[in-house]
C-alpha positions, 0 to 999 in steps of 0.5 A: 703383678696383680694380673699374674697373681689373679691368673695364677690363682685361677689356674691353681683353682682350675686344677682342683675344680676340674678334678673335683668335677670330673674325676673326684676319686683323685681327691682320695690322694688327700684322704685317710683310709677312713675318708676313702671308705666313707666315699660314696655316689652321693659324695661324688655328687657333692664333689661334682657340685663343689667342682663347678663352684670352684670353676665359677670362681676361676672364671671371675678370677680370670675376668678380674685379671683383665680389668684394672686392678683395685684394692677391692678386687685384690682383697676379694681374690685374697679372701677367695684363697683364704676360705679354702685354707681355713676349711682345710685346717678345720676339717683336718683337725675336726675330722678323721677323713684327711691325711697330712698331704691335704695340708699342702693345698691348704698351705698354698691357698693360705700363701695365695691369700697372704700374697693377695692381701700384700699386693692389695696393701701396696696398690695405689687405688686412687683416680688418675693415671696411676690406677692399678699400679703398685706403689713404689717406695723409691718413686715420688709417684707413690705419694699422693699429691697434697 
């Protein structure tokens, strides 16, 4: 499950990274008319840089998905998902530029964050053959040897 989570999160952000890097005008779907009117060549340049930042995070998430999962990597991935949802909520409330449609990717990011923290909480993270396996409440394997 951690591998699927990391790859799904990477794919989710890959879409936004590609859009903001190469076709930032598409982000206007999430803007109010005032936000669209405020768009400029400069804001497109900012979107371009932000898009490459997002793409770099996607690369890290895909790399994490090839390694044994740990609580630390899953918490880091969940935090990656949490920050955009906080930024979206803040800018939606504090600025007149974003339409309510922008709350959808914010809610999706928040859901990814909650799910990532939940997976990290359930993950066994000790040395041995169980490294990277989800703890099961029905298995004696989930209990540390004492």
